[in-house]
N, C-alpha and C positions, 0 to 999 in steps of 0.2 A: 524451345526450351532453352532457359539461358541455367547456363552450372553458376552457380553464385557463392559464395563464401558458406560457410558453414553458421548455424547463428545459434547460441546459448544464452537463455535467459535463467539468471538465478535471483530468484524472488524469493523474499520474506515476507510475512505475516506480521502487519501490525509495529513495523519498525520505524519511530521517531528518527527526524532528520539531522537532529540535534545533539544526540547522545555519542559524536563523536570528537575526540580530541583535538583533531581539525579545524572543529567546529566550535570547539570553545568550551569543552564539554573537560571536567576535572579529572578524570577516569581515562585509561585508553581502551576501550573496548574492543576495537578491532583493528589491530596494529598491524595485521599482514593486507586487511581490505584498504588501508588506509598508505601502506606502502609502496602502494602501486598506483595512486592518485597522478604522479605526475607523466603518469606511462597511457593515462587515456583523457576524457573528457568526464568532468565532476559538476554536475551543474548544482550551484547555488540554490536556487529555487526550484525546485522538483515541487509538482501537489499530484496529488489523488483528483480523480472526478469527482467522487464521493467517499467518506470517509468511513464508508461499509464492504465486506468483503465480495460480493456476490455482484455489485455494481459495476466497482473498481476495476476487477479482474476482468469482465464482460466489455469495458472500456477498455483495457489493455489488448483483448484479441480482437477487438470489431473497429478500434478509432475512434468510438463514438459515443456522447455523454450518455447517460443515463437517461434526460429526458428522449431523447432518440433510440437508445435500443430497447429501452422499456423495462428494466429491471433497477427498482428503485428501493429493493428490499432484500434483505435476507430471505426471507422465511415463503415468496410468494415462490411456485411454480415455475420454473427457469422456463421460458418463453419469448430470448432476445430477438428483436428486428433486427436485421443486415441484409447486405446480398451477399456478400465474401470475407469471412472474416481469415486471421491470419494462417492458421493450421490449413483452410482451401485454398491459398494463394500460394505458400510454401509446397503443399502435394502437387498442385498444378504444374509449381515448376521443378518438381522430380526429388524432392526431398523426402528423407525419412525423417517421421516424426516418432519423439519419446518423452513421455512424460513421467518423472518421477516426481512423488509427493503431491500435495496438493492440488485438486482445480476447483473445486467450489465457483465454476462457470458453466459455461451452457454448453460446453464439449465433453462429448461421449467418446467412452475407448474405441469404439468403434472407426473413426477417425483418424487413431494415432496406430504405425506401427507397434510401438512397445509402452505398455499402459503397467506402471506399479505405482497405485494411487494411497498414499496416507489420507488420514485427516489428523486432528489436535488430539484425540485417543484412542486411536488405533490405525494399525499399517498392517502389510502381510508380514507374517512370520516367518522368520529364518528358520531353515529346517532343523538347522541344529540347535535351534532354540526355540522352538516353539514354547517349550513351557513357561520359560523366563519372559517371552514376548509378552506370552497372553497374561500371566500375572502384572508385567508391566501396564500392559492395556487396561485392566481392574484398574490399578494405584492411580492410573490419570484419570480415568473416568472417575474414580470415587474422589478426587480430589475437586471436582465440580469446577473446574475454571477457576479458580482461587490462587493463594498463596500458599504454596509448602514452609511453614517453618522452619525444618532442616532440608537437611541436604534427600536428595532423590534415592532411595534405597535400591537402585539399581544401575548398573555402570556405567560411562559414557556410551559406550557402543553399542547398549539398549535403545538409547533415545532415538527418536525420529529422524533429526539430522543425519547422525552418522551412518544409520540403514540406507536411506534415502541416498546418501554419496557413495556409499558401497556400492548399492546399487548401479548407480551410474557409471559408475570406475569402469566395475564389475561388464558393463555394456560396452561403454566405449575401448576397452583393452580388447576384447573380443571381436568387435564389429569389422566384418571383411566387406562391406558395402564401399562401392566406389562413388556413389552417389552424395552430395552433400547431404548432412544432417541438422535436424533442428530439436534440440534438449531443451524440455520445461524444467527443471530442477527446482523444483518451490519449497522452500522449508515451510512447514507450518509454526515454527518457531520464528520470534519472540514473542506472541499470540500467547493467552493465556489456555491452559495452565500455569501459573508462572512457578517453575520449579528449575530444578538445575542439579545436575550430582556434586560429589567430590570429583576433580580440586576445584571447578568452577563455582562450587557455592562459597569458597573461601576468599575468592580471587580479589573481591571487591566487598570487604567488611562494611557492617551497615554504618558505622563511624566515619567512614571515608566516603559516603556515598552523597554527593549533594543532596539537598534536601530540596522538593518541589520547587520549583518558582513562584507558584503562587500556593496559598493556601484554602481550606473551605471556607474561611470566613471571608472573601472577595466573593463568595455566592450571593451574599446581601444586595450585590448590586447588578447581579444576573437576573434573567428572568426566571417565571416560573419553571420553566424546562428544567433547566441548570439544577433548580432548587428540590425538584421531584428527584430527579435522576440522586442525588445525593440522599434524599431519604430512603429508596429504593433500595441503593447499597447497604444502608446503614438499618433497613431493617432486618437483611441476612443475615450480615457482619457486622454486630455493634463495635468490633473492634476497629474498624477498617480505619479508623482515624488515627490508629497505632501504627498498625501494620504495613503505611508506607516504606518505612524505610529498607524493612525487609522485604518487599514488593521491588523498590526502584535496584536492589540490590542483586535478586533474583534476574531481574529483566537484564542487569549487564552482565552478568554471568552466562546468561543466553547467549548474550551479542558473543561473547569473548567464544565460546562452544561454537555458536554458527561461524566466526571468523577460521577456523581448525580448522573446520569443512570445507570451507569459501578457497583456502590453501591445497586441501587436498584436491577439489575440484580442476585448480590450474595449475596446479604442477603434473596433474595426468595429463590434461591436455598440451602440454608442452613434455610431457614421455614419449605423449605420441607424436608429438612435432608437426601438430595440427594448429598452435595458436595462431601463425601467422596468416592462416586461413580461417578463422574464426573470429564473427564479434560476436563479443561477449558485453551482455548489458546485469549489471545487478542494482535492483528497485526492488521496493517493497508496496502492498496495494494500499496501505493507509498509514497513520502512527497513532498512538495510546497517548492517552491523559496520561499513565504513569504517576498518578500519585497529586498533578496539577489540578486544584480546586477541588481536593479530597477524592477524585474520581479517576475509574479506572477503566479500560478498554477504549471507545471508541464509540459513534453514533450518534451524539449529541452536539447541535450545533456547529459550528463552522472555527473552533480553534487551531492554529498553527500546532498544534501538540497534535495534533489529530490529519489533520488534512496536508501538510509537509512530508514530503520521502525522500528519501535518499536514491539518486539515481546517477550512476557511475558507467560508460560505454569505454571499453578498451579492446584490446587483440584484432586481430587482421589491418584493416586499412584505416583506423582509425586512427589521427591525425591527433598527437597528444597536445593539452592546451595547461601550461601552468597555473596552478593554480584551479580556482573555481569558476567555473564558467558563469556569467552574469543571466546569461539569458534565463525569464521565465518558461518554462517547460512543462508538460502534463504527460499521464501516463496516457493517455488517448494519442500522445503522438509517436509511441513506439512503432505503432503497426505502420505507418505510411511511411517511417521511416527507413522499416526494414524492406520494406516494398521498394523503395527507391533505392537502396543497396544493393537490390539482388536483380535490380532492372526489369523489375514486375510493374504493371498498373496498379493503381492504388484505384481502387475498388467504388462505385458510385456509392455515395451514401457515408464516407469517411469524414471527419471532422476533425481529425489530429493535424496536426502540421510534420511535414519532413522534417527531422534534424540534421539533414544526412549533409547539407551543405555544414554546415556547422563542426559535423565531426570529421570533415575533409579538410577543415582548416579553409575553407571557401569563405569569403566577404558574406555575407547574409544580413538579411531584413530587420534591423535592432529594433524597431520600430513595432515587428509582427511580434516581435518576443520580450516586448516589454512587459506586458503582463497575462495572467491566467487566471482561469475562471473553477468554481467551482459551485458546487449542488448537493441539496439535502432536502427532502422533507416526502411523506407519502400524500401530500395533497389532505384535501379537507381544510378543518379550521383549527389551529394550535388551542390542545387540550388546557384547560387552565384550572386555577381553583373550585371553580363554581360546578366542575365534571365530575362525576362520582367515580372517583378509580381506586381499586384496589390492588392489592399485591397477590402472585401466582398464578397470574395469566400465562396459557401455553406460551404465547410469541415472546411474552418480556422476562421466563424464567428457566432455569436450569433445574432440571428434575434428575433425580436420581431414586430410582424402587418407589415411584411415585410421590416422592417429596422434593417439594422447593428446597435448593439447597443453594442457589445461589442467582441475584439479577444477570441479567442479561445487558450486553447495548443496544441503542436500540429501540428503549422500551415505546410503546405506542405513544405516551406524551413528549419522548424526544424528540420522536420522528413526525411526529403529526405537525401541517400547516405545510409550508413550502418559505425555503431561502435559500439565497444564491450569494457569491460572495465576488469580488473583484480583487486582486494584489495586482498592485502596481507601484512600482517605484520605493518600495517599503511604505507604501498607505496598503491597508486593507480597508474596504467597503460591504460590509454584510446589510444586505436589503430582506426583509420579513415580510408577508403580507398582513402579520396580525402586531409583531412586533415593534418595537421602534427602533430605526436604523443603528449600525453602529459603524464608525469611523475609527481608524486607530494608525497611530505613526508608528511602525513596529522595530525604527531603528532604535528610538528612544524607552518603547513601551513593549516591549517582547512580551510582557504576560498580558496583555490587551486587555488592562483593569481601566483606563482613562479613554471614554467612551466622547470623541471630539463631533459627531453626528450633528449635535445642537449649537456650538459653540460658532459666534457669527464670523469670527476669525478666520475657520478654515470653510466657510460656504465657497469657497473657490476650488477647494480641495476636493469637496465632496461633489462638488456637481460636474466635476473633471470625470471622477470615478463612476460617476453616477450615467454619464456618457457612455462611457466603456463598458458596463454594467451591461448597457442597451444596443449597446453597437454588438456584446458577444451573444445576447438574446438573439438578435436579427441572425446573428451570421450562423446560428446551431439552429436554425428552423431547418426540420429534415426535406430533403429534396429526393427521398430514396426513391420515392415511387412515382417520379416522372416518368411516362413511356415514351410521349411520342417526340418531345423535345431535348435534344443531349445537355445539360447545365453547363456552360463553360468552365472550365479551371483552371484554375493558374497555375503557372510551375511552383510545385512544394506544398501545394494548397496554401500558400502564402495570401494573404490580400491584402499587405503594408508594402 
């Protein structure tokens, strides 16, 4: 058994990578977190494995892409395929395991020493505030994952991020264990419901919040899955095209609220004098449309706003990198990175790549991290106008007291079929079995409006990205079930 550093994962849910002032956003949403940037490694091009909660979170914990671990939707019973996951490796290495916040993965409470689970509309009540916390849960439930036009009528300390952080702080301050810890502090925000109390509600006036980069008019150039998603949202919320300023202002307020909790967490780690012994990674599971294309949440197609995530490593032995690191990395890379950091073997079937040489300030294979791969789709044939599709399906809609209240992400239409994407050198190729290929130059077309896939001037670019996508497809064939022979593994799980 190797005694390694503490591991602290601070995770948000549905946070875009570009809503930071350092990323060019007009507003300063998370000033404390950004103030730490030069103390660690902030990856410019970090991506989810799939822009849906459960698949992405299982990728985080298993280092496997959804096509390998088997969970490709939020709604199915969770039966992930893997040999050993991150909690299993850490437990074998003698770590104390603690969850504070949202799970939404294959992990069960019996595998952790401490378990304080929250979700988007409920959490364990504080003994001294049980009535207020119950009332807050009810208010959140009845908001039905939509947008509040008024400040939340409960104080900031009623919010789940504040309560989750307080749970973590109380545990860390009272902890007397000699063994290292793994803490997963997992905030349900800035996921819907899009709400925030004062003073955060007023920090970002709607007339100061930048408008969506792309409006709903751009849907005319998109395929039917996009157009149906907009129709579904408008079916339940006819006012949706007018509410985006409030939605985006609330989203920014939620980010600032989270930033204050991150400050509390880090300051407590410093107070306990364990920052130098603790590796901290801040990341999200996926992004959010946040009004782009007149849409909200995620689960549709593979645009940058939903697949690109923040990922920042700091603390412990992490060697700071000035600015933003150019390596293209994935949520699947976290597990093998932690394995290498604590001196544990990477289990069979792990597909992610260790970032530890990068985080240690050592030379790394730049070609290995020149690109990244993302997937989406529940299979079958993509649904189109000719299919009889209605509203109100249990899997598509959020119900309150038996009444359909709002459209969810990941409708049957949005997730039908198969699509894969590869991002490399500011270029992005999306290949779909049912719809035309998409090729975008992200450097000049961040809104992904000008599809160059059919332009003969870019045939060589498309061919190179198709080869990269084919390489990923072959590389990610699952070899977990090999019994008689042990496949050769290269250092850090790198092939380049």
